C-alpha positions in Angstrom: 131.9 155.9 50.5 132.0 158.9 48.2 130.5 162.3 48.8 130.1 165.8 47.6 129.4 169.0 49.5 127.9 172.1 48.0 125.9 175.2 49.0 122.4 175.9 47.8 121.8 179.7 47.8 118.1 179.4 47.3 117.5 177.5 50.6 120.7 178.8 52.2 121.8 175.4 53.2 124.7 173.0 52.8 123.9 170.1 50.5 125.7 166.8 51.2 125.4 163.9 48.8 126.6 160.5 50.0 126.9 157.2 48.1 128.1 153.8 49.3 128.7 152.6 52.9 128.1 155.3 55.5 130.0 154.5 58.6 131.3 156.3 61.7 134.9 156.9 60.6 133.8 158.2 57.2 131.1 160.4 58.9 133.8 161.9 61.1 135.9 163.2 58.2 132.7 164.3 56.3 131.4 166.2 59.4 134.7 168.1 59.7 134.4 169.3 56.1 130.7 170.1 56.5 131.5 172.2 59.6 134.0 174.3 57.5 131.3 174.9 54.9 128.7 175.9 57.5 131.1 178.4 58.9 132.1 179.7 55.5 128.5 180.3 54.4 127.1 181.2 57.8 124.1 178.9 57.3 122.3 176.8 59.9 121.0 173.8 58.0 122.2 170.7 56.1 120.3 168.7 53.5 121.8 165.2 53.5 121.0 163.2 50.3 121.5 159.6 51.5 119.4 158.0 48.8 122.4 156.1 47.4 124.0 155.4 50.8 123.7 152.4 53.2 124.4 152.4 56.9 127.2 149.8 57.5 127.6 150.1 61.3 126.3 148.2 64.2 123.9 150.0 66.5 126.7 150.7 69.0 128.6 152.8 66.4 125.4 154.6 65.3 125.1 155.9 68.9 128.5 157.6 68.5 127.6 159.5 65.4 125.9 162.6 67.0 128.9 163.1 69.4 131.3 162.6 66.5 129.5 165.3 64.4 129.5 167.7 67.4 133.3 167.1 68.0 133.9 167.8 64.3 132.2 171.2 64.7 128.6 170.6 63.6 126.4 172.0 66.4 123.3 170.3 67.7 121.4 173.4 66.7 122.0 172.9 63.0 118.8 171.7 61.3 119.4 168.5 59.3 117.2 166.8 56.7 118.1 163.2 55.9 116.8 162.1 52.5 116.8 158.4 52.0 115.5 156.0 49.3 113.3 154.1 51.9 112.5 154.5 55.5 114.6 151.5 56.7 114.9 150.6 60.3 118.6 151.5 60.2 117.9 155.1 59.1 115.0 155.5 61.5 117.3 154.4 64.3 119.9 156.9 63.1 117.3 159.7 63.2 116.1 158.7 66.7 119.7 158.6 68.0 120.3 162.1 66.7 117.0 163.5 68.0 117.5 161.8 71.4 120.8 163.6 71.7 119.3 167.0 71.2 119.8 167.4 67.4 117.2 168.8 65.0 117.0 166.0 62.4 114.1 164.7 60.3 114.0 161.8 57.8 112.4 162.1 54.3 112.0 160.1 51.2 110.9 163.1 49.1 113.7 165.6 48.4 111.3 168.4 47.7 109.6 167.9 51.1 113.1 167.9 52.7 114.0 171.2 50.9 110.7 172.8 52.1 111.3 171.7 55.7 115.0 172.6 55.8 114.5 176.1 54.4 115.4 178.7 57.1 111.9 180.2 56.4 110.3 177.0 57.7 109.2 177.1 61.3 108.6 173.3 61.6 111.0 171.3 63.7 
């Protein structure tokens, strides 16, 4: 897996772009870096561009992802948009697991819709 992390001043959010196999151990180290950026910029949202990523975990490992993100320092109250190339059952399951564990997460295939939703000015959740 490869990734980049940046900050978008216009929407006041951390932008994370991931390519390749997205799995629990990689997500743990990525979440720790994302937490640092959230604190550094004082923002409360993340736009995850996963259009070139694939989940490579069994369902049992997917269940652990929200807790791993929380332990790495990414609060459940951080609003997260997940942009994917298609609404596969794997990504729908990931979204459901995060939401069921009290996270604010929404899946998108259109990055502009995700930007609109993730913007701190947006009241949708």
